[in-house]
C-alpha positions as CSV (number, residue, x, y, z in Angstrom):
1,M,-11.0,27.1,3.7
2,E,-13.8,25.4,1.4
3,K,-15.4,22.4,2.4
4,V,-15.2,19.1,0.3
5,R,-17.7,18.6,-1.7
6,V,-18.7,15.1,-1.6
7,L,-21.1,12.7,-4.0
8,V,-22.6,9.8,-2.6
9,V,-23.2,6.9,-5.1
10,D,-24.7,3.7,-4.1
11,D,-27.7,1.8,-5.4
12,S,-29.1,1.3,-1.2
13,A,-31.0,4.4,0.0
14,L,-29.9,3.1,3.1
15,V,-26.3,3.2,2.9
16,R,-26.5,6.6,0.9
17,K,-28.4,8.0,4.3
18,L,-26.3,6.3,6.3
19,L,-23.1,7.5,4.6
20,S,-24.1,11.2,4.0
21,T,-25.3,12.0,7.8
22,M,-21.3,10.4,8.5
23,L,-20.0,13.0,6.2
24,V,-21.7,16.1,6.9
25,C,-21.1,15.3,11.0
26,D,-17.8,16.8,9.6
27,P,-17.4,20.3,9.4
28,A,-15.2,20.3,6.9
29,I,-17.1,18.3,4.3
30,E,-20.4,18.8,2.4
31,V,-22.5,16.2,1.0
32,V,-23.6,17.7,-2.3
33,G,-26.2,15.0,-3.9
34,T,-26.5,11.1,-4.0
35,A,-27.3,8.6,-6.7
36,P,-28.8,5.5,-7.0
37,D,-26.8,4.9,-10.1
38,P,-23.7,5.4,-12.8
39,L,-26.6,6.9,-15.4
40,I,-27.7,9.8,-12.7
41,A,-24.3,10.1,-10.8
42,R,-22.8,11.1,-14.7
43,E,-25.1,13.7,-14.7
44,K,-25.4,15.0,-10.9
45,I,-21.7,15.4,-11.5
46,K,-22.0,17.6,-14.2
47,Q,-24.3,19.4,-12.1
48,L,-22.9,19.8,-8.9
49,N,-19.3,19.1,-9.7
50,P,-18.2,17.7,-6.8
51,D,-14.5,17.3,-5.3
52,V,-14.9,13.9,-4.2
53,L,-17.3,10.9,-5.2
54,T,-18.0,7.9,-3.3
55,L,-19.1,4.8,-5.3
56,D,-20.3,1.5,-4.6
57,V,-19.5,-1.4,-6.9
58,E,-22.7,-3.5,-7.5
59,M,-25.1,-0.9,-9.1
60,P,-28.1,-1.1,-11.8
61,R,-27.9,0.2,-15.3
62,M,-24.0,0.2,-15.2
63,D,-21.2,-1.6,-12.9
64,G,-19.2,0.5,-10.8
65,L,-15.9,-0.6,-12.4
66,T,-17.1,0.2,-15.7
67,F,-18.6,3.4,-14.7
68,L,-14.9,4.3,-12.8
69,E,-13.2,3.2,-15.9
70,N,-15.0,5.4,-18.2
71,L,-14.8,8.2,-15.2
72,M,-11.2,7.7,-15.3
73,R,-11.0,8.7,-19.0
74,L,-13.3,11.5,-19.9
75,R,-13.4,13.2,-16.0
76,P,-10.8,12.2,-13.8
77,M,-11.8,12.9,-10.2
78,P,-10.9,11.4,-6.8
79,V,-13.0,8.5,-6.1
80,V,-13.2,6.4,-2.8
81,M,-15.1,3.1,-3.3
82,V,-17.5,1.5,-0.9
83,S,-16.6,-2.2,-1.1
84,S,-18.1,-5.5,1.5
85,L,-15.9,-7.2,3.4
86,T,-15.9,-10.3,0.9
87,E,-13.3,-12.2,-1.5
88,Q,-15.5,-10.8,-4.6
89,G,-15.6,-7.4,-3.0
90,A,-11.7,-7.7,-2.5
91,E,-10.9,-8.6,-6.1
92,V,-13.4,-5.8,-7.2
93,T,-11.8,-3.0,-5.6
94,L,-8.4,-4.3,-6.2
95,R,-9.3,-3.6,-9.3
96,A,-10.6,0.3,-8.8
97,L,-7.4,0.9,-7.2
98,E,-6.1,-0.6,-10.3
99,L,-8.5,2.0,-12.4
100,G,-7.8,5.1,-10.9
101,A,-9.6,4.9,-7.4
102,V,-7.8,6.7,-4.1
103,D,-9.1,4.7,-1.6
104,F,-11.9,2.5,-0.1
105,F,-14.1,2.2,2.6
106,T,-15.5,-1.3,3.8
107,K,-18.7,-2.2,4.5
108,P,-19.8,-4.8,6.4
109,S,-22.8,-7.6,5.5
110,S,-24.8,-7.6,8.6
111,D,-24.8,-4.4,11.6
112,L,-25.0,-1.9,9.3
113,A,-25.8,1.0,11.3
114,S,-23.9,0.6,13.9
115,S,-20.7,-0.7,11.8
116,F,-21.0,2.4,9.9
117,A,-21.2,4.5,12.8
118,A,-17.8,3.7,14.2
119,G,-16.1,3.9,10.9
120,A,-17.4,7.6,10.4
121,E,-13.8,9.0,11.5
122,E,-12.5,6.8,9.1
123,I,-14.6,7.7,5.9
124,C,-14.4,11.2,6.8
125,A,-10.4,11.4,6.7
126,K,-10.6,9.2,3.3
127,V,-12.6,11.5,1.8
128,K,-10.4,14.6,3.0
129,A,-7.6,12.7,1.9
130,A,-9.3,12.1,-1.1
131,A,-9.7,15.8,-1.9
132,R,-6.2,16.5,-1.8
133,T,-5.5,14.1,-4.4
134,R,-4.6,14.7,-8.3
135,P,-6.5,11.7,-10.2
136,R,-3.7,9.7,-11.8
137,Q,-3.7,7.3,-14.9
138,R,-2.8,3.8,-14.0
139,T,1.4,3.7,-14.3
140,V,2.8,1.5,-17.4
141,V,6.0,-0.3,-15.9
142,R,8.8,-0.9,-18.0
143,R,10.8,-3.7,-16.4
144,L,14.4,-3.6,-15.9
145,E,16.3,-5.1,-18.0
146,V,18.4,-7.2,-16.2
147,A,20.6,-10.5,-17.0
148,P,20.2,-13.8,-15.2
149,R,22.5,-14.4,-12.8
150,L,23.1,-17.7,-11.7
151,S,25.6,-19.3,-9.0
152,A,26.8,-22.1,-8.1
153,D,23.9,-23.6,-7.0
154,A,22.6,-24.4,-11.0
155,V,24.9,-27.5,-10.5
156,L,25.1,-28.3,-7.2
157,P,22.8,-26.9,-4.1
158,L,24.2,-25.2,-1.2
159,S,23.9,-27.5,1.7
160,Q,21.2,-26.6,4.6
161,G,22.5,-24.4,7.4
162,A,24.9,-21.9,4.8
163,G,24.5,-18.4,5.8
164,T,25.2,-15.7,8.8
165,R,22.7,-13.8,10.4
166,G,22.5,-10.5,8.2
167,G,24.3,-11.7,5.9
168,S,22.2,-11.0,2.9
169,P,20.1,-8.5,2.0
170,I,16.0,-8.2,2.8
171,I,13.9,-5.1,1.2
172,A,11.6,-3.7,3.4
173,I,8.5,-2.0,2.4
174,G,5.7,0.1,3.8
175,A,2.6,1.6,2.4
176,S,-0.5,2.9,2.7
177,T,-3.4,4.7,0.7
178,G,-2.5,3.9,-2.7
179,G,0.2,2.1,-1.8
180,T,-1.4,-1.4,-3.8
181,E,-0.8,0.4,-7.0
182,A,2.7,1.6,-5.6
183,I,3.6,-1.9,-4.8
184,R,2.7,-3.2,-8.2
185,V,4.9,-1.0,-9.5
186,V,7.6,-1.7,-7.6
187,L,7.1,-5.6,-7.8
188,E,6.4,-5.9,-11.8
189,S,9.8,-3.8,-11.6
190,M,11.9,-6.7,-10.4
191,P,13.7,-9.4,-11.9
192,P,12.9,-12.9,-10.4
193,D,16.3,-13.5,-8.3
194,A,15.8,-9.8,-6.6
195,P,16.2,-10.2,-2.9
196,P,13.7,-11.1,-0.6
197,I,10.9,-8.4,0.2
198,V,8.8,-8.3,3.2
199,I,6.0,-5.9,2.6
200,T,3.4,-4.0,4.8
201,Q,0.3,-2.7,3.2
202,H,-2.5,-1.2,5.3
203,I,-5.1,-3.4,4.2
204,P,-8.3,-5.2,5.4
205,A,-7.6,-9.0,6.9
206,A,-10.3,-10.3,3.5
207,F,-8.2,-7.9,1.0
208,S,-4.5,-9.1,1.9
209,G,-4.7,-12.8,0.1
210,P,-6.4,-11.5,-3.0
211,F,-3.9,-8.8,-3.1
212,A,-0.8,-10.9,-2.6
213,K,-2.4,-13.5,-5.6
214,R,-3.0,-10.1,-8.1
215,M,0.9,-9.2,-7.2
216,D,1.9,-12.9,-7.6
217,A,0.5,-13.0,-11.3
218,C,1.9,-9.4,-12.0
219,S,5.5,-9.9,-10.9
220,A,8.6,-12.5,-12.1
221,M,9.2,-13.0,-8.4
222,R,7.0,-15.2,-6.3
223,V,4.3,-13.2,-4.2
224,C,2.4,-15.1,-1.4
225,E,0.5,-14.1,1.9
226,A,3.1,-14.2,4.7
227,R,3.1,-17.4,7.1
228,D,4.2,-18.2,10.5
229,G,7.5,-19.6,10.3
230,Q,7.7,-19.2,6.8
231,P,11.6,-18.7,5.5
232,I,13.1,-16.1,3.5
233,Q,14.3,-16.6,0.4
234,P,15.7,-14.7,-2.4
235,G,13.6,-14.3,-5.7
236,H,10.3,-14.2,-2.7
237,A,7.6,-11.5,-1.9
238,Y,6.3,-11.9,1.5
239,I,3.0,-9.6,2.4
240,A,1.9,-9.5,6.0
241,P,-1.3,-10.0,6.5
242,G,-4.8,-8.0,6.9
243,S,-5.3,-9.4,10.8
244,Q,-1.6,-9.4,12.0
245,H,1.7,-7.6,12.3
246,L,4.4,-9.2,9.9
247,L,8.3,-9.3,11.9
248,V,11.5,-10.7,10.3
249,M,12.9,-13.2,13.1
250,W,16.1,-14.7,13.3
251,D,15.5,-18.6,14.4
252,G,19.5,-19.8,14.8
253,A,20.0,-20.6,10.9
254,R,18.3,-18.0,8.7
255,H,15.8,-15.2,8.6
256,V,12.2,-16.1,8.7
257,C,8.2,-14.4,8.9
258,R,6.6,-14.3,12.2
259,L,3.1,-12.9,12.6
260,H,2.1,-11.5,15.9
261,D,-1.6,-10.7,16.9
262,G,-0.9,-7.6,19.0
263,P,-3.1,-4.5,19.3
264,P,-3.1,-1.9,16.0
265,V,-0.5,-0.1,16.6
266,N,-0.7,3.7,15.0
267,R,-4.4,2.6,14.5
268,H,-3.2,0.2,12.3
269,K,-2.4,-3.6,11.9
270,P,-0.6,-4.4,10.3
271,S,1.9,-1.6,11.4
272,V,4.3,-1.0,8.8
273,D,6.7,0.7,12.2
274,V,6.5,-2.9,13.9
275,L,7.7,-4.5,10.3
276,F,10.9,-1.9,10.6
277,R,11.3,-2.1,14.0
278,S,11.6,-6.1,13.7
279,M,13.9,-5.7,10.7
280,A,16.1,-3.0,12.1
281,A,16.8,-5.9,15.5
282,S,17.2,-8.7,12.8
283,V,18.8,-7.8,9.9
284,G,20.0,-4.2,10.5
285,K,22.1,-2.6,8.0
286,A,21.1,-5.1,5.4
287,T,18.0,-4.2,5.3
288,V,16.9,-1.7,2.4
289,A,13.6,-0.1,3.0
290,A,11.5,2.1,1.4
291,L,8.5,4.2,2.7
292,L,6.3,4.6,-0.1
293,T,2.3,6.5,-0.5
294,G,0.3,6.6,2.5
295,M,-2.2,8.5,4.8
296,G,-0.7,9.2,8.5
297,D,2.3,8.6,10.1
298,D,2.8,5.0,10.1
299,G,6.3,3.4,9.3
300,A,8.2,6.9,9.3
301,R,9.3,5.8,13.1
302,G,10.5,2.5,12.3
303,L,12.7,3.7,9.1
304,L,14.5,6.3,11.4
305,E,15.4,3.2,13.5
306,L,16.7,1.6,10.6
307,S,18.8,4.2,9.2
308,Q,20.1,4.2,12.8
309,A,21.0,0.7,12.7
310,G,22.9,1.7,9.3
311,A,20.6,0.2,6.6
312,P,20.1,2.3,3.6
313,T,16.3,4.3,3.7
314,L,14.3,6.1,1.2
315,V,10.9,7.2,0.3
316,Q,8.9,8.0,-2.4
317,D,8.6,11.3,-3.4
318,E,5.4,13.7,-3.1
319,D,4.9,14.4,-6.3
320,S,4.5,10.3,-7.5
321,S,2.8,10.0,-4.1
322,V,-1.1,9.8,-4.0
323,V,-0.7,11.0,-0.6
324,W,2.0,11.8,0.6
325,G,1.3,11.6,4.6
326,M,4.0,8.6,5.6
327,P,6.8,9.1,3.7
328,G,6.6,13.1,4.4
329,A,6.6,12.0,7.8
330,A,9.7,9.9,7.7
331,W,11.6,12.9,5.4
332,K,10.7,15.5,8.0
333,L,11.7,13.2,10.4
334,G,15.2,12.5,8.9
335,A,14.5,9.4,8.3
336,A,15.2,8.8,4.8
337,R,18.2,9.0,3.5
338,E,16.9,9.7,-0.1
339,M,13.7,10.5,-2.0
340,L,12.5,9.3,-5.4
341,P,9.7,9.5,-7.7
342,L,7.4,6.1,-7.5
343,D,8.9,4.6,-11.3
344,Q,12.6,5.2,-9.7
345,I,12.5,3.1,-6.6
346,A,12.6,-0.3,-7.9
347,A,15.8,0.2,-9.6
348,R,17.4,1.8,-6.2
349,L,16.2,-0.4,-3.9
350,L,17.5,-3.6,-6.3
351,K,21.1,-1.4,-6.5
352,L,21.6,-0.6,-3.0
353,A,20.0,-4.5,-1.8
354,R,22.8,-6.1,-4.8
355,L,25.8,-3.4,-3.0
356,P,28.1,-4.6,-0.5
357,I,26.7,-3.6,2.8
358,D,29.6,-1.1,3.8
359,S,29.4,0.0,0.0
360,A,25.4,0.5,0.1
361,Q,25.7,2.8,3.6
362,R,27.7,5.4,1.6
363,A,25.7,5.2,-1.6
364,A,22.7,6.0,0.6
365,A,24.5,9.1,2.2
366,P,22.1,11.6,4.0
367,V,20.9,14.0,1.6
368,N,18.2,15.8,4.1
369,G,19.8,17.8,6.0
């Protein structure tokens, strides 16, 4: 196999050296060059024709976002952002993912050398995964035309304590690489009265809060970072904090979010498998679950548990995924009853969640032998 050819772009000579050293330790990667700013990078891209770019955000002469936007318009290629673990770094990185970056790798503000060495396996895996992707333009979402749905609550609020366990549908979504944009597409397509949605996206702790705020700004639903004990309500979406597992539990009167500070599962915290398992136990066949783009196989076994509990399950197809690792693993495991392109997933989730539970099970009959 040919090596993945990488161009490292960063204004710090130390970071360029460390990243290059880490990357060339992998026999499948070749660092073909480095650049201290976007203008030099532009010339080296023409000369060296790299497969993947690692790109810093804050650089002289042109900031990384402006360069990335120009690059995706004029010469699309896979880009892995190298960002700082700060609130501002999170905002900029999320914007970079919107513009077309495949993934990101966070650099710490202190003890740079030892921290980068510890992350060598991670950055190499992300670069190799990025090399297998196709650069994509930002998906333009056409909002679903859904008529407002009113109930007796518009006249007389329901008294507290009504409802039965498992009676109301809850949508569960898991994602990783490419997931911030995939989740945006799903949430932008949802009406304000959609069933509640719980989401686990692999993301650092410093990024999950800003990510939730960005999703809240673009969705008709109310989107927030989940809090421990928070009631799960229709019209709301709850995103797992980047440092804790999100579980859905029954507290005797209603379903609530529970945060758990346990060890990483499948090397991830939060883990999609943890969310899906909690849903299988507490919501069961009233769950409607989707596993979106992502590297690895986190969520595949949890999706199978949900399917075995009678819940409708689906995965994103390979063509619309940035990385078809997680959904592909679930599909091969027989955990998903349907496979759909990203632009059809929101409508399907909504339809399944609004069907009577037994009808939803029939509508999502297995199609994967």
